[in-house]
C-alpha positions in Angstrom: 36.5 110.9 131.3 38.4 113.0 134.0 39.1 109.5 135.9 40.6 108.3 132.9 42.8 111.4 132.4 44.0 110.9 136.1 45.5 107.6 135.4 46.9 108.7 132.1 48.7 111.7 133.9 49.7 109.3 136.4 51.3 106.8 134.2 53.1 109.8 132.3 54.4 111.0 135.3 55.7 107.6 137.0 55.5 105.4 134.0 59.0 106.5 132.5 61.0 105.9 135.7 58.9 102.8 137.3 57.5 101.2 134.3 53.9 100.1 134.0 54.1 97.4 136.8 55.9 99.7 139.0 53.5 102.5 138.6 50.7 100.3 139.2 52.4 99.0 142.6 52.9 102.7 143.7 49.4 103.6 143.1 48.1 100.6 144.9 50.6 101.4 147.7 49.4 105.2 148.0 45.7 103.9 148.0 46.5 101.4 150.7 48.1 104.1 153.0 45.3 106.6 152.2 42.7 104.2 152.9 44.0 103.4 156.4 44.5 107.1 157.2 41.2 107.8 156.1 39.5 105.3 158.2 41.4 106.3 161.2 40.6 110.0 161.0 36.9 109.6 160.6 36.3 106.8 162.9 38.1 108.2 165.9 35.4 110.7 165.9 32.6 108.3 165.6 33.1 104.6 166.6 33.5 105.2 170.3 30.5 107.2 170.9 27.7 105.5 172.7 24.6 106.5 170.9 21.1 104.8 170.6 17.6 105.9 169.3 16.2 108.5 171.5 12.9 109.7 169.8 13.0 112.6 172.4 16.1 114.2 171.5 16.5 117.0 169.0 18.7 117.1 166.2 21.5 119.3 167.9 21.5 116.9 170.8 21.8 114.0 168.4 24.7 115.4 166.5 26.8 116.0 169.4 26.2 112.7 171.1 27.1 111.0 167.9 30.6 112.6 167.5 33.3 114.4 169.2 36.3 116.5 168.2 39.8 115.7 168.5 41.7 118.7 170.1 43.2 121.3 167.5 46.9 121.7 167.0 49.0 122.4 163.9 49.8 118.7 163.4 46.2 117.4 164.3 44.7 120.2 161.9 47.0 119.1 159.1 46.9 115.1 159.6 43.2 115.4 159.8 42.4 117.7 157.2 40.6 119.7 159.9 38.2 116.7 160.3 39.3 116.6 163.9 36.4 119.4 164.1 33.9 116.7 163.7 31.0 118.4 165.7 31.4 121.3 163.8 31.4 119.2 160.3 28.3 117.6 161.4 26.3 121.0 162.5 27.6 122.9 159.2 28.5 120.2 156.4 28.9 122.6 153.6 31.3 124.9 155.4 35.0 124.9 154.2 36.9 122.7 156.7 39.5 125.2 157.2 36.9 127.4 158.7 35.5 125.1 161.6 37.9 126.5 164.1 36.2 129.9 163.8 32.9 128.4 164.8 34.0 126.4 167.4 33.8 129.2 170.1 30.1 129.8 169.2 29.2 126.2 169.1 30.7 125.7 172.9 29.0 128.5 173.9 25.7 127.5 172.6 26.1 124.0 174.0 26.9 125.5 177.3 23.9 127.7 177.2 21.7 124.7 176.6 23.7 122.3 178.9 24.5 120.0 176.1 27.9 118.1 176.6 30.8 119.2 173.8 33.3 116.3 173.8 36.7 116.9 172.8 39.4 114.3 173.1 43.3 114.2 172.6 44.5 112.6 169.2 46.0 109.7 171.5 42.9 108.9 173.3 40.7 108.9 170.4 43.0 106.5 168.8 43.0 104.3 171.8 39.1 104.5 171.8 39.2 102.9 168.3 41.5 100.1 169.4 39.3 99.4 172.6 36.4 99.4 170.0 38.0 96.8 167.7 39.0 94.7 170.6 35.4 94.7 171.7 34.0 94.0 168.2 36.6 91.2 167.9 35.6 89.6 171.2 31.9 89.7 170.2 32.7 88.1 166.9 35.1 85.5 168.6 32.4 84.5 171.2 29.7 84.4 168.3 31.7 82.2 166.2 33.5 80.0 168.7 30.8 79.7 171.6 27.6 78.7 169.5 
């Protein structure tokens, strides 16, 4: 019922000025932009990470190997919705995102104490890692498809 009410409210807001078809196009355009934003924001912390199955590693070590942070700045925090603190997100999944910066120094000191790498990248290098990963995946697919 709540989802249905969203579409009713959306139409009442944009329908009078855009019409039914125009409101639908606007909705689809926003979904298109949002989905691309979401994929880039979430995957820049995960895709480039080199992980494997290591039965000897503990939960904390595995979480830190499977993800990295993107450096904090006013823009990065806003643009990513504080998901640039992906390490803290994995360690404290129920913590409100706007509090991640408060536990970052504690997590870094814990990593230093136990000699576990805490990875943090710039936004540009994180995006470049995605592009390189997509290129590598495309080459693997191309090779498998055309060089059978």
